N, C-alpha and C positions, 0 to 999 in steps of 0.2 A: 503495500500501500502508500502513498506518497508521503510526502512530510507533511506537518501541520498546516507549513502556510500553502499546500497543494488542496487541490477536491481530497473531501473525504468522503467515503463511501455511500454514505446517507445524503449528502449535495448529489453526489453523482446521479443516485435513482433519481434523486425530484428532477434534476436535468433533461434525463433521458430522451426524453420528447421533445423539447425543445433544440437539442441535438440533432436527432433524427428529422424533424423540421425544418432543419438549416436555421434557423432563427436565435442563433446566438451571435456576440457578439465577438470579433477575432480573439480578443483576450481571454475570453469564458471557454472559447473553442479550443484554445492551447491549452488551457488548462483542462480540460476535459480529454487531449488526447494527450497530455501527459499523466493524467491517473491512468487509462487503459493499457498506457505504456507499463506500467508499473503495479497492476491489480488485476490477478487473475479470478478474482472472484467477479469482478466489476467488468471484465472481458466477457466472459460465461452470461451476465444478467444482460450484455447490450446484444450478444447474439440470440438469447434466446427474445428480445422483444423485438428485432427485425423478424424471426421466426413468426413470433406471432402476429405481428403485421402483415405480413405477405401470407400467411393462410387466412385470417380473420379477414384482414382486408378488402377479401375479393368475397365476402356473403354480405347480401343486403339485408336490411331490416326485416323486411318481408318474409326470410328464410328461415326465420327465428319463430317458433311459435310462441304466442303471449306469454304462457306460465312459466316459458325457457327465460325468457326474456326479463321475467320481473324477476325472477330467481338469480339471475346475474346479474343485474340491477343490485337486487339485495346484498349479494355476495360483497362487490364491490364497495358498497356504501358502506358495509360493516365490517370488513377486513382491516385486519390490526395483522403484523407481522408478528410469528412467534420467536422469542428470543433467541432459541436454537437455529432459525432461518437467515438471522441476521450477522451478515459477515462481520468479520473486527473492525474496528474502526479505528 
């Protein structure tokens, strides 16, 4: 993991969408890239997010059953990471 002056894993996770959408400033993008170069946990997370977007990005809202959509939204609304799933910071 990167030094304390660099991005922490938690901040990395919070910024991953902004990074993938190309909405990051050059300075933030450099911090993000430096963290990825030094943190295997976040490399894996970034790869997983890219895969998720590629797979789920092709599914339209009309292809999801209403009850499944409601359960999915509730899961994200109530989701909290377990301490054991959190990479060391």
